C-alpha positions as CSV (number, residue, x, y, z in Angstrom):
1,M,23.6,243.8,76.2
2,A,27.1,242.2,76.7
3,A,27.3,239.4,74.3
4,A,30.3,237.5,72.7
5,T,29.9,234.5,70.3
6,M,32.8,231.8,70.0
7,A,33.1,228.7,68.1
8,A,36.2,226.8,68.7
9,M,37.4,223.5,67.1
10,M,39.9,221.9,69.0
11,A,42.6,219.3,68.0
12,A,43.2,216.0,69.4
13,C,46.2,214.9,70.6
14,S,47.4,218.2,71.0
15,G,49.0,220.0,74.2
16,K,48.1,223.6,73.2
17,R,45.3,225.5,74.4
18,P,42.2,226.2,72.2
19,A,42.4,229.8,70.8
20,V,40.0,232.4,71.8
21,G,38.2,234.8,69.6
22,P,35.1,235.1,67.5
23,G,34.0,232.6,64.6
24,S,35.6,229.5,64.1
25,A,39.0,228.9,65.2
26,I,41.9,226.6,63.9
27,P,42.1,223.7,65.9
28,N,44.6,223.9,69.0
29,S,43.7,222.1,72.0
30,G,42.7,218.3,73.3
31,P,39.4,216.8,74.8
32,G,37.6,218.2,77.8
33,G,34.1,218.9,79.4
34,G,31.8,221.6,80.9
35,A,30.1,223.2,83.9
36,G,26.8,225.2,84.5
37,A,23.4,225.2,86.1
38,A,19.9,223.7,84.5
39,G,18.9,220.4,83.7
40,A,17.1,217.1,85.3
41,A,18.6,214.3,87.2
42,G,19.6,211.2,85.7
43,G,20.4,207.6,86.0
44,G,23.2,205.1,85.4
45,V,25.5,204.9,82.4
46,V,26.1,202.3,79.7
47,A,29.6,202.6,77.9
48,G,28.8,204.3,74.5
49,S,25.1,204.7,75.0
50,P,24.3,208.4,73.9
51,A,20.8,208.5,76.1
52,D,22.7,207.3,79.3
53,M,25.6,209.9,78.8
54,Q,22.6,212.5,78.4
55,R,21.0,211.3,81.6
56,L,24.7,211.6,83.4
57,Y,25.2,215.1,81.9
58,R,21.8,216.3,83.1
59,S,22.6,214.8,86.7
60,M,25.3,217.3,86.7
61,G,23.0,220.1,86.0
62,L,24.0,220.5,82.5
63,I,21.8,220.8,79.3
64,A,22.0,217.7,77.1
65,G,20.3,218.2,73.7
66,T,18.0,215.4,72.3
67,G,18.0,214.5,68.8
68,A,20.8,213.5,66.1
69,I,23.4,216.0,67.5
70,P,24.3,214.9,71.0
71,F,25.3,218.6,72.3
72,V,26.1,219.5,75.9
73,S,25.6,222.9,77.4
74,S,26.3,224.8,80.7
75,V,25.1,227.9,82.1
76,S,27.2,230.2,84.5
77,F,26.6,233.5,86.2
78,L,29.0,236.3,86.9
79,R,28.6,239.8,88.3
80,S,27.4,242.8,86.3
81,P,28.0,246.5,87.3
82,T,24.6,246.9,88.6
83,P,22.5,244.3,90.9
84,D,19.7,244.5,88.6
85,S,21.3,242.3,86.0
86,T,23.4,239.1,86.0
87,L,25.8,238.6,83.2
88,T,25.2,234.7,82.0
89,L,27.2,232.9,79.9
90,V,25.7,230.0,77.9
91,A,28.3,227.6,76.2
92,L,27.7,224.5,74.2
93,S,29.7,221.8,72.8
94,L,29.2,219.1,70.2
95,P,31.4,216.3,68.5
96,A,32.9,217.2,65.0
97,R,31.7,213.7,64.0
98,V,27.9,214.8,63.8
99,L,28.6,217.5,61.3
100,G,28.9,217.1,57.5
101,F,32.3,218.2,56.3
102,T,33.4,218.7,52.9
103,R,36.6,219.2,51.3
104,Q,37.9,222.8,50.4
105,G,41.4,222.9,49.1
106,E,43.9,221.3,51.8
107,R,41.1,221.4,54.5
108,Y,37.8,220.3,55.4
109,A,34.8,222.6,56.4
110,A,31.2,222.1,58.2
111,S,28.7,224.7,58.9
112,Y,26.0,224.6,61.7
113,V,23.4,227.1,63.1
114,A,23.2,227.5,66.5
115,R,19.9,229.2,68.1
116,L,19.5,230.5,71.6
117,E,16.1,231.8,72.7
118,V,15.4,233.0,76.1
119,R,11.7,233.9,77.1
120,Q,10.1,235.1,80.4
121,G,6.5,234.0,80.2
122,S,5.6,234.7,76.6
123,T,7.9,237.3,76.1
124,V,11.0,236.7,74.1
125,V,13.9,238.4,76.1
126,K,16.9,237.4,74.0
127,L,17.0,235.7,70.6
128,I,20.4,234.7,69.1
129,E,20.8,232.7,65.7
130,A,24.3,232.3,64.3
131,T,25.7,230.5,61.4
132,E,29.2,229.1,62.1
133,K,31.7,227.6,59.9
134,V,34.2,225.0,61.0
135,L,37.6,224.3,59.3
136,V,39.9,221.4,60.3
137,P,43.2,220.5,58.5
138,T,42.6,216.7,58.3
139,F,40.0,214.3,57.5
140,R,40.7,212.4,60.8
141,E,39.4,215.6,62.6
142,T,36.0,215.3,61.2
143,S,35.4,212.0,63.0
144,R,36.3,213.2,66.5
145,T,33.8,212.3,69.3
146,D,35.0,214.4,72.1
147,E,34.1,217.9,72.9
148,S,35.7,219.3,69.7
149,I,33.4,222.3,68.9
150,I,32.4,224.9,71.4
151,W,29.9,227.8,70.8
152,Q,29.5,230.5,73.7
153,Q,27.3,233.5,74.4
154,F,27.4,235.9,77.1
155,L,24.2,237.8,77.8
156,K,22.9,240.4,80.4
157,L,19.7,239.0,82.2
158,A,17.9,240.6,85.1
159,P,17.4,238.1,88.2
160,G,14.4,235.8,87.7
161,R,13.0,232.8,86.2
162,Y,13.2,232.0,82.4
163,S,12.7,229.4,79.8
164,V,15.7,228.8,77.8
165,A,15.7,227.1,74.3
166,L,18.8,225.7,72.7
167,S,19.2,224.2,69.1
168,I,21.7,223.0,66.8
169,K,21.2,222.3,63.1
170,D,24.0,220.8,60.7
171,E,23.7,223.1,57.5
172,S,24.6,220.0,55.1
173,S,22.0,217.5,56.3
174,I,18.6,217.3,58.4
175,R,20.5,216.5,61.5
176,N,19.3,218.7,64.1
177,A,18.9,218.7,68.4
178,S,17.1,221.0,70.6
179,E,16.3,221.3,74.4
180,E,14.3,223.7,76.6
181,V,14.8,224.0,80.5
182,Q,13.9,226.5,83.0
183,L,16.5,228.6,84.4
184,E,16.6,230.7,87.7
185,V,19.0,233.6,87.0
186,P,20.5,234.6,90.5
187,R,21.0,238.1,91.9
188,L,24.8,238.5,92.7
189,S,26.0,240.8,95.6
190,P,29.3,242.7,95.3
191,D,31.0,240.6,97.9
192,M,30.1,237.0,96.2
193,F,31.7,234.8,93.7
194,G,30.1,233.9,90.5
195,S,29.9,230.5,89.3
196,P,33.0,228.7,89.4
197,L,33.7,228.0,85.5
198,P,35.7,225.2,84.6
199,V,37.4,226.4,81.5
200,Y,40.1,225.4,78.9
201,E,41.7,228.8,79.3
202,A,40.8,232.1,80.8
203,I,42.2,235.8,80.9
204,P,40.6,237.1,83.9
205,R,38.7,240.5,83.7
206,S,39.6,243.4,85.9
207,T,36.3,245.2,86.0
208,A,32.7,244.3,86.1
209,D,32.0,246.1,83.1
210,S,34.3,244.0,80.9
211,L,34.1,240.6,79.6
212,P,36.4,237.7,80.6
213,R,38.3,236.1,77.8
214,L,37.5,232.4,78.2
215,L,37.1,229.3,76.7
216,A,34.5,227.1,78.7
217,R,34.4,223.5,79.2
218,P,30.7,222.8,78.9
219,R,31.1,219.3,79.5
220,S,33.0,220.0,82.7
221,T,34.7,216.7,82.2
222,V,38.4,215.9,82.8
223,V,40.2,212.3,82.0
224,F,41.9,210.8,85.0
225,G,45.6,209.6,84.0
226,Q,45.5,212.1,81.1
227,D,44.6,215.7,82.5
228,S,46.7,216.7,85.5
229,V,44.7,220.0,86.4
230,L,41.4,221.5,85.8
231,P,41.4,225.2,85.1
232,L,38.7,226.9,87.5
233,Y,38.1,230.4,86.6
234,L,37.1,232.3,89.9
235,D,35.5,235.6,89.0
236,A,35.7,238.3,91.6
237,V,35.4,241.8,90.4
238,G,34.7,245.3,92.1
239,S,35.8,247.0,95.2
240,A,33.9,244.7,97.6
241,A,35.3,241.5,95.6
242,P,36.8,238.8,97.9
243,T,40.5,238.7,98.3
244,R,40.6,235.0,99.3
245,A,38.9,231.8,98.5
246,H,38.3,228.5,100.1
247,L,37.8,225.4,97.8
248,R,36.5,222.1,98.9
249,I,35.9,219.0,96.9
250,T,33.5,216.4,97.7
251,G,32.7,213.2,96.1
252,D,30.4,210.2,96.6
253,G,28.2,210.6,99.7
254,D,29.7,214.3,100.1
255,T,32.9,212.6,101.1
256,R,35.3,215.3,101.7
257,L,38.3,214.7,99.3
258,F,40.4,218.1,99.4
259,D,40.3,221.5,101.1
260,T,42.5,224.4,100.1
261,D,42.6,228.2,100.5
262,I,43.3,230.1,97.5
263,E,45.0,233.8,97.5
264,L,43.3,236.0,94.9
265,P,45.7,238.5,93.4
266,A,44.7,242.1,93.0
267,R,44.0,242.6,89.1
268,G,42.8,246.1,88.3
269,D,39.3,246.7,90.2
270,G,39.1,243.2,91.4
271,H,40.7,239.8,92.1
272,S,39.6,237.3,89.4
273,T,42.0,234.5,88.8
274,T,42.3,231.0,87.4
275,Y,43.2,228.0,89.7
276,G,44.5,224.7,88.6
277,V,42.5,222.1,90.5
278,P,44.7,219.0,91.0
279,V,42.8,216.1,89.1
280,A,44.4,213.6,91.4
281,K,42.6,215.1,94.3
282,M,39.3,214.4,92.7
283,G,37.3,211.3,92.7
284,I,36.3,209.0,90.0
285,G,32.9,209.9,88.7
286,I,30.9,213.1,89.8
287,N,32.7,215.7,92.0
288,T,31.3,218.9,93.5
289,L,33.5,222.0,93.9
290,L,32.5,224.5,96.5
291,V,33.9,227.9,96.5
292,S,33.2,230.3,99.4
293,V,34.8,233.2,101.0
294,P,36.4,232.4,104.3
295,G,34.1,233.1,107.1
296,R,31.0,233.3,105.3
297,A,28.4,230.7,104.7
298,D,27.5,231.7,100.9
299,T,28.8,228.9,98.6
300,A,29.4,229.0,94.9
301,R,29.6,225.6,93.1
302,A,30.3,223.5,90.2
303,R,29.9,219.6,89.3
304,V,32.8,218.2,87.4
305,L,33.0,214.7,86.0
306,V,36.3,212.7,86.3
307,S,36.0,210.3,83.4
308,L,38.0,207.0,82.5
309,G,37.6,208.0,79.0
310,D,36.0,210.6,76.9
311,D,33.0,208.5,75.7
312,L,33.1,206.5,79.0
313,P,31.5,208.7,81.7
314,I,31.2,206.8,85.1
315,A,28.8,208.4,87.5
316,S,30.5,207.0,90.7
317,F,33.8,205.2,91.8
318,D,31.5,202.0,92.7
319,E,30.1,202.0,89.4
320,M,33.8,201.9,87.7
321,F,34.3,198.3,89.1
322,A,31.4,196.8,86.7
323,Y,33.6,197.9,83.8
324,L,37.0,196.7,85.2
325,R,35.8,193.2,85.8
326,Y,37.9,191.8,83.0
327,F,40.7,194.0,83.2
328,T,42.5,192.4,86.2
329,T,42.1,190.1,89.1
330,A,39.5,190.2,91.8
331,D,42.0,190.6,94.6
332,R,43.8,193.7,92.9
333,L,40.0,195.1,92.4
334,K,39.3,194.4,96.1
335,T,42.1,196.5,97.1
336,L,41.0,199.2,95.2
337,R,37.2,198.7,96.3
338,D,38.1,198.8,99.8
339,A,40.0,202.1,100.0
340,T,38.2,204.5,101.9
341,P,36.6,207.5,100.1
342,A,39.3,209.9,101.3
343,F,41.9,207.7,100.0
344,R,40.5,206.5,96.6
345,P,42.4,209.1,94.6
346,E,45.5,207.8,95.8
347,A,44.4,204.1,95.5
348,W,43.4,204.9,92.0
349,A,46.8,206.1,91.3
350,A,48.6,203.1,92.6
351,F,46.3,200.9,90.9
352,L,47.2,202.7,87.6
353,K,50.8,202.4,88.4
354,A,50.6,198.7,89.1
355,T,48.7,197.8,86.0
356,D,50.9,199.9,83.7
357,P,52.2,197.7,80.9
358,I,54.8,200.6,79.9
359,P,55.5,202.6,83.1
360,G,57.8,205.1,81.0
361,T,54.9,206.7,79.5
362,S,52.4,209.1,80.7
363,E,49.2,206.8,80.1
364,N,48.1,203.4,81.1
365,E,48.2,201.7,77.7
366,G,46.6,198.4,78.9
367,L,43.5,200.4,80.5
368,R,43.4,202.7,77.4
369,D,43.3,199.5,75.0
370,Y,40.8,197.8,77.4
371,F,38.4,200.7,77.3
372,A,39.0,200.7,73.3
373,R,37.9,197.3,73.1
374,I,34.8,197.9,75.2
375,R,33.9,200.7,72.6
376,V,34.5,198.5,69.7
377,A,32.5,195.6,71.1
378,N,29.5,197.8,71.8
379,I,29.5,198.5,67.9
380,R,30.7,195.1,66.9
381,F,28.2,192.9,69.0
382,R,25.4,195.1,69.4
383,D,23.1,192.4,67.8
384,D,24.3,189.8,70.3
385,G,22.6,191.6,73.2
386,P,21.5,195.0,74.9
387,V,24.8,196.1,75.4
388,G,27.6,194.7,73.1
389,W,30.5,194.1,75.5
390,Q,28.4,192.2,78.0
391,S,27.2,189.6,75.5
392,D,29.0,186.2,75.2
393,R,31.3,187.2,72.2
394,G,31.8,190.8,73.6
395,T,32.8,189.4,76.7
396,A,35.5,187.3,74.9
397,F,36.8,190.2,72.8
398,V,37.1,192.7,75.8
399,A,39.0,190.3,78.2
400,L,41.1,188.3,75.6
401,G,41.3,190.7,72.6
402,D,41.1,189.7,68.9
403,P,41.3,185.9,68.3
404,D,44.1,184.7,66.3
405,N,41.7,182.8,64.0
406,I,37.9,182.3,63.7
407,V,36.3,179.3,62.0
408,D,32.5,179.8,61.1
409,T,30.9,176.5,60.1
410,G,28.0,178.3,58.3
411,M,30.6,179.4,55.8
412,T,31.5,175.6,55.1
413,D,28.2,174.2,55.5
414,P,25.4,176.8,54.6
415,N,22.6,174.3,55.3
416,A,23.7,173.3,58.9
417,R,20.7,173.8,61.1
418,V,23.2,175.1,63.7
419,R,26.1,177.3,63.2
420,Q,29.3,177.3,65.4
421,Q,31.8,179.8,65.3
422,I,35.0,179.0,67.1
423,W,37.5,181.5,68.4
424,E,41.3,180.3,68.7
425,Y,43.6,181.9,71.1
426,R,47.1,180.2,70.3
427,E,48.6,181.6,73.2
428,L,46.4,180.6,75.8
429,R,45.9,177.2,73.9
430,V,41.9,177.5,74.0
431,Q,39.0,177.4,71.3
432,I,36.1,179.2,72.6
433,V,32.6,177.9,70.7
434,F,29.9,180.1,70.1
435,I,26.6,178.6,69.0
436,D,23.8,180.2,66.7
437,Q,20.8,178.2,67.4
438,T,18.2,180.8,65.6
439,G,20.0,181.6,62.5
440,F,19.8,185.4,63.1
441,G,23.5,185.7,64.3
442,R,23.0,185.8,67.9
443,W,25.7,183.7,69.3
444,R,25.9,182.1,72.6
445,L,28.2,180.1,74.6
446,S,27.1,176.8,76.0
447,T,27.6,175.7,79.6
448,Q,31.1,174.3,78.9
449,G,32.0,177.1,76.6
450,R,31.4,179.5,79.4
451,A,33.6,177.6,81.9
452,E,36.4,177.6,79.2
453,L,36.0,181.1,78.8
454,D,36.0,181.9,82.3
455,N,39.1,180.0,82.9
456,A,40.8,181.5,80.1
457,I,40.1,185.2,81.3
458,R,41.6,184.1,84.8
459,R,44.7,182.8,83.0
460,R,45.0,185.9,80.9
461,M,44.5,188.2,84.1
462,A,47.0,186.1,86.0
463,S,49.7,186.7,83.2
464,R,49.4,190.6,83.7
465,Q,50.1,190.4,87.3
């Protein structure tokens, strides 16, 4: 059996690549996502909702665990030396915040148990259980919500159908999660590509009887405006391996977004390589990457999510507009919406440039802060409605920011039958009045209050022009 286990902890805000090697690694890289095959289709997405994020990842063909630990896993297939087996890579990621860290000297440590069981009928074909330790240098690292911990395992499996059960358990608590899916392992001929594999980094292999040294992206996610390229590992080994590849990217409705031919350099007994896919050539939402040998119909594929933020996965370009309704004017959004699918990446880049309050930096601080307010609103106002940022107070907070002053009449008159909360925005010279008629903290706007808020939002958006 060809197998390798890896657990890596990747540091936020760092431009370095993750370290590759067994056990838990010292943090070295930034956020990202994954690729693979297995899972069920899903529905729409609400910002910050773990259940809806799971459905989105499943719609990409990924495995999304259910339970207290929101892990995401990908399954990819590469060639083995003989056609009676296929090299199978199972990669799993989870956020650091779900583990119980304790201080150890100058660092913080946590442990988890990863379990992978592969069955064919009632027969257990593979069973791997590993206890991994994660060390981080600062307390801040322990609260990360991105794809910060990665565990991966190479297996050799005969082509056929299997049941795959994955589970994760935090060693310091009762938190755990598990998922079981059906998996079809393909037979790969010598002149075919394996799965196109989104990675953080990879050292291509030169022979079919060796393992590539890589760190996978289980979530298969990049952030538009932050990540410039997506490293895509193309595995081509053996004397009959392809020497050229054609890459096509399609977006919503199978719209063709990008086409290019890739020369695969000779490397030992093969032509494996890593190609940097330009993120600007992909559309917001789910993209399909199709890799083929020129002149042949066989196609290998991977799905990639281009997100606006690490915990705001948006499934499509059209879905994005629901989130941007309070960010800028209707006219500017209409210009973006009217762009044809082929020109959407360029239109989005122009939109980012036009709305960037500090053009000299690498990110759009206005958009960053706007989506940060959505995340905060989903927590702060979760009792006001089904989705915090869409409640009355959530809308005001997302569109206008924190008020300069809040007056709660219930604090001055505890016996009042109807409480009022008055939000004052001095620059806009407006007071927004929210009413709690139930006494349970469910704040609502009156008809007049809604009109005042809408007018304040229009004025705030106009000031950003």
